[in-house]
BANUKE-816186 format. One record per residue (C-alpha): x, y, z. Coordinates in steps of 0.5 Angstrom, whole numbers, plus 500, padded with zeros to 3 digits. Layout:
N
XYZ...
//
This chain:
215
499500500505505502509504495502505492501511496509514493507512487500516487504522490509522485504522479500527482507532482508530475502532473501539477508541474506540467500544468504549471509549465503548459497552462500559460501556452494552453491559454494563449493557444485558445485566445480568440483570434477576435481578441487581437488588436487591429494592425496599425493603418499603413501611412506610406510603401511601395507598390507594383500595380500589373495591368493584367493581373486581376488582384494587384491591378489595383492597390488599397492605401489602408494596408498597402496591399492589392485591391482586390481578392479572390472569393468563391471561384471569382475575383471582387473589389476588396478596397481599390484606391488607385488603378493601373489601366492601359487606356490612353497609352498608360494611365493612374485612375482613381475614384473607381468604388461606388460613391468615391470621387477623386482628383489627380494632379501631375506634378511633374519631375523632382526638377520641375518642382525644385525650379517652381519652388526655389529650395535646394536639392540634387539632381532629381533629388527627394526634397520635393517629395519628402516635403510635401505636407499637409498643414491646416488642411492645405498642402505645402511644399518646402521653401527654405532649407538652407538652414534646417533647424529654420526650414519653411514652408510655401503653399502648393499652388497646384494643390487648388486643382484637388477641389475638381474631384470627379467620379473617376479621374486619370492621369497619364503615367510619366516616369518620375513624376510626382503625383497629388491624389485626393479621394472623397466619398459622396455619401460621407463628407468627413471621409477624405484621403490626400496622398503623395506618390512618385512612379519609380519604375514603368514598364508600358502595358505591363506594370507600374511601381510607386511610392506612396505616402498619406499626407
//
Protein backbone atom coordinates (compact mmCIF):
# COMPACT_ATOMS: atom_id res chain seq x y z
CA UNK A 1 0.00 0.00 0.00
CA UNK A 2 2.83 2.37 0.83
CA UNK A 3 4.39 1.75 -2.57
CA UNK A 4 1.10 2.53 -4.32
CA UNK A 5 0.68 5.73 -2.28
CA UNK A 6 4.18 6.88 -3.25
CA UNK A 7 3.50 6.24 -6.94
CA UNK A 8 0.18 8.15 -6.75
CA UNK A 9 1.91 11.11 -5.07
CA UNK A 10 4.57 11.10 -7.77
CA UNK A 11 1.97 11.02 -10.56
CA UNK A 12 -0.01 13.81 -8.91
CA UNK A 13 3.11 16.01 -8.62
CA UNK A 14 4.04 15.25 -12.24
CA UNK A 15 0.56 16.30 -13.43
CA UNK A 16 0.81 19.54 -11.48
CA UNK A 17 4.20 20.22 -13.06
CA UNK A 18 2.84 19.67 -16.58
CA UNK A 19 -0.13 21.90 -15.83
CA UNK A 20 2.14 24.67 -14.60
CA UNK A 21 4.36 24.45 -17.67
CA UNK A 22 1.70 23.92 -20.29
CA UNK A 23 -1.16 25.99 -18.89
CA UNK A 24 -0.17 29.40 -20.27
CA UNK A 25 0.57 27.95 -23.70
CA UNK A 26 -2.79 26.15 -23.72
CA UNK A 27 -4.59 29.33 -22.74
CA UNK A 28 -2.85 31.27 -25.50
CA UNK A 29 -3.77 28.61 -28.03
CA UNK A 30 -7.43 28.98 -27.08
CA UNK A 31 -7.44 32.76 -27.55
CA UNK A 32 -10.02 33.81 -30.11
CA UNK A 33 -8.71 35.50 -33.26
CA UNK A 34 -11.25 38.23 -32.56
CA UNK A 35 -9.25 39.19 -29.46
CA UNK A 36 -6.23 40.21 -31.53
CA UNK A 37 -5.76 43.98 -32.00
CA UNK A 38 -6.43 45.29 -35.47
CA UNK A 39 -3.26 45.90 -37.51
CA UNK A 40 -2.24 49.56 -37.72
CA UNK A 41 -3.32 51.45 -40.82
CA UNK A 42 -0.60 51.70 -43.44
CA UNK A 43 0.65 55.20 -44.17
CA UNK A 44 3.05 54.52 -47.03
CA UNK A 45 4.57 51.83 -49.19
CA UNK A 46 5.68 50.63 -52.61
CA UNK A 47 3.28 48.70 -54.80
CA UNK A 48 3.37 47.30 -58.33
CA UNK A 49 0.13 47.34 -60.30
CA UNK A 50 -0.10 44.73 -63.07
CA UNK A 51 -2.43 45.46 -65.96
CA UNK A 52 -3.34 41.83 -66.62
CA UNK A 53 -3.47 40.47 -63.08
CA UNK A 54 -7.06 40.23 -61.77
CA UNK A 55 -6.00 41.02 -58.19
CA UNK A 56 -3.10 43.48 -58.26
CA UNK A 57 -4.34 45.69 -61.07
CA UNK A 58 -5.62 47.85 -58.21
CA UNK A 59 -4.21 48.84 -54.80
CA UNK A 60 -5.88 49.63 -51.47
CA UNK A 61 -4.23 52.45 -49.51
CA UNK A 62 -5.69 51.20 -46.20
CA UNK A 63 -3.24 48.29 -46.08
CA UNK A 64 -1.06 48.71 -49.18
CA UNK A 65 -2.23 45.41 -50.69
CA UNK A 66 -4.00 44.34 -53.87
CA UNK A 67 -7.51 45.74 -54.18
CA UNK A 68 -9.22 42.64 -55.55
CA UNK A 69 -9.74 39.19 -54.04
CA UNK A 70 -10.75 35.72 -55.21
CA UNK A 71 -14.12 34.78 -53.68
CA UNK A 72 -16.13 31.61 -54.42
CA UNK A 73 -14.39 30.78 -57.68
CA UNK A 74 -14.64 34.38 -58.85
CA UNK A 75 -12.97 37.71 -58.19
CA UNK A 76 -14.47 40.68 -56.43
CA UNK A 77 -13.51 44.17 -55.34
CA UNK A 78 -12.03 44.32 -51.83
CA UNK A 79 -10.83 47.93 -51.61
CA UNK A 80 -9.63 49.60 -54.80
CA UNK A 81 -8.30 53.15 -54.46
CA UNK A 82 -6.03 53.26 -57.50
CA UNK A 83 -6.00 51.25 -60.71
CA UNK A 84 -3.71 50.76 -63.69
CA UNK A 85 -5.45 50.65 -67.06
CA UNK A 86 -4.07 50.26 -70.56
CA UNK A 87 -6.44 52.94 -71.86
CA UNK A 88 -4.78 56.10 -73.15
CA UNK A 89 -1.39 54.35 -73.55
CA UNK A 90 -1.38 53.62 -69.82
CA UNK A 91 -3.20 55.57 -67.14
CA UNK A 92 -3.65 55.76 -63.38
CA UNK A 93 -7.36 55.74 -62.49
CA UNK A 94 -9.15 56.51 -59.21
CA UNK A 95 -12.71 57.02 -58.05
CA UNK A 96 -13.65 53.58 -59.34
CA UNK A 97 -15.59 52.28 -56.33
CA UNK A 98 -19.28 52.95 -55.69
CA UNK A 99 -19.89 56.51 -54.38
CA UNK A 100 -16.20 57.39 -54.76
CA UNK A 101 -15.09 60.68 -56.32
CA UNK A 102 -11.48 61.51 -57.12
CA UNK A 103 -8.99 63.94 -58.62
CA UNK A 104 -5.45 63.27 -59.83
CA UNK A 105 -2.88 66.02 -60.40
CA UNK A 106 0.41 65.42 -62.23
CA UNK A 107 3.09 67.59 -60.58
CA UNK A 108 5.83 66.64 -63.04
CA UNK A 109 9.31 65.44 -62.16
CA UNK A 110 11.31 66.27 -59.03
CA UNK A 111 13.33 68.68 -61.13
CA UNK A 112 10.13 70.37 -62.30
CA UNK A 113 9.05 70.94 -58.70
CA UNK A 114 12.47 72.24 -57.69
CA UNK A 115 12.40 74.71 -60.55
CA UNK A 116 8.94 76.02 -59.66
CA UNK A 117 9.37 76.28 -55.89
CA UNK A 118 13.04 77.16 -55.46
CA UNK A 119 14.27 74.81 -52.71
CA UNK A 120 17.68 73.15 -52.91
CA UNK A 121 17.81 69.56 -54.09
CA UNK A 122 20.01 67.19 -56.07
CA UNK A 123 19.18 66.32 -59.66
CA UNK A 124 16.06 64.13 -59.56
CA UNK A 125 16.30 64.22 -55.75
CA UNK A 126 13.66 63.37 -53.20
CA UNK A 127 13.21 66.67 -51.35
CA UNK A 128 10.11 67.71 -53.28
CA UNK A 129 8.29 64.43 -52.77
CA UNK A 130 9.36 64.11 -49.13
CA UNK A 131 8.32 67.66 -48.22
CA UNK A 132 4.77 67.47 -49.60
CA UNK A 133 2.52 67.52 -46.57
CA UNK A 134 -0.93 68.48 -45.33
CA UNK A 135 -0.90 71.52 -43.06
CA UNK A 136 -4.09 73.18 -41.85
CA UNK A 137 -6.09 71.32 -44.48
CA UNK A 138 -3.82 72.60 -47.29
CA UNK A 139 -1.08 70.83 -49.21
CA UNK A 140 2.29 72.55 -48.80
CA UNK A 141 5.82 72.06 -50.09
CA UNK A 142 9.23 73.11 -48.79
CA UNK A 143 10.21 76.71 -49.44
CA UNK A 144 13.59 77.21 -47.80
CA UNK A 145 15.91 74.42 -46.67
CA UNK A 146 19.17 76.37 -46.35
CA UNK A 147 18.95 75.83 -42.59
CA UNK A 148 17.15 72.56 -41.74
CA UNK A 149 16.28 73.81 -38.25
CA UNK A 150 14.47 76.80 -39.77
CA UNK A 151 12.85 75.18 -42.80
CA UNK A 152 9.71 76.90 -44.11
CA UNK A 153 6.83 75.69 -46.24
CA UNK A 154 4.73 77.31 -48.95
CA UNK A 155 1.34 76.44 -50.46
CA UNK A 156 1.41 73.99 -53.37
CA UNK A 157 -0.43 75.91 -56.07
CA UNK A 158 -1.33 72.81 -58.09
CA UNK A 159 -3.28 71.44 -55.11
CA UNK A 160 -6.17 73.75 -56.09
CA UNK A 161 -6.97 71.23 -58.84
CA UNK A 162 -7.83 68.63 -56.19
CA UNK A 163 -11.20 70.34 -55.72
CA UNK A 164 -12.27 69.18 -59.19
CA UNK A 165 -13.32 65.68 -58.16
CA UNK A 166 -15.09 63.35 -60.59
CA UNK A 167 -16.68 59.93 -60.47
CA UNK A 168 -13.61 58.65 -62.32
CA UNK A 169 -10.31 60.54 -62.51
CA UNK A 170 -7.32 59.51 -64.58
CA UNK A 171 -3.85 60.70 -65.53
CA UNK A 172 -1.34 59.39 -68.09
CA UNK A 173 1.52 57.43 -66.55
CA UNK A 174 4.87 59.22 -66.78
CA UNK A 175 8.00 57.58 -65.38
CA UNK A 176 9.50 59.68 -62.59
CA UNK A 177 6.49 61.96 -62.24
CA UNK A 178 4.96 62.87 -58.89
CA UNK A 179 1.18 62.85 -58.51
CA UNK A 180 -1.32 64.07 -55.94
CA UNK A 181 -4.50 62.09 -55.49
CA UNK A 182 -7.66 62.99 -53.61
CA UNK A 183 -10.40 60.43 -52.95
CA UNK A 184 -13.75 61.47 -51.47
CA UNK A 185 -17.08 59.76 -50.81
CA UNK A 186 -20.27 61.31 -52.22
CA UNK A 187 -22.31 59.73 -49.39
CA UNK A 188 -19.92 60.56 -46.55
CA UNK A 189 -18.49 64.09 -46.60
CA UNK A 190 -16.12 63.27 -43.71
CA UNK A 191 -14.39 60.53 -45.70
CA UNK A 192 -11.33 61.73 -47.59
CA UNK A 193 -7.86 60.55 -48.55
CA UNK A 194 -5.07 62.69 -49.98
CA UNK A 195 -2.15 60.69 -51.29
CA UNK A 196 1.17 61.57 -52.89
CA UNK A 197 2.84 59.07 -55.17
CA UNK A 198 5.75 58.85 -57.57
CA UNK A 199 6.13 56.45 -60.49
CA UNK A 200 9.44 54.69 -59.87
CA UNK A 201 9.19 51.98 -62.56
CA UNK A 202 7.04 51.53 -65.63
CA UNK A 203 6.79 48.79 -68.22
CA UNK A 204 4.11 49.91 -70.70
CA UNK A 205 1.23 47.47 -71.21
CA UNK A 206 2.54 45.37 -68.31
CA UNK A 207 3.17 47.01 -64.93
CA UNK A 208 3.72 50.26 -63.07
CA UNK A 209 5.36 50.61 -59.65
CA UNK A 210 4.58 53.54 -57.38
CA UNK A 211 5.85 54.79 -54.04
CA UNK A 212 2.87 56.20 -52.16
CA UNK A 213 2.21 57.99 -48.88
CA UNK A 214 -0.94 59.28 -47.21
CA UNK A 215 -0.86 62.96 -46.30
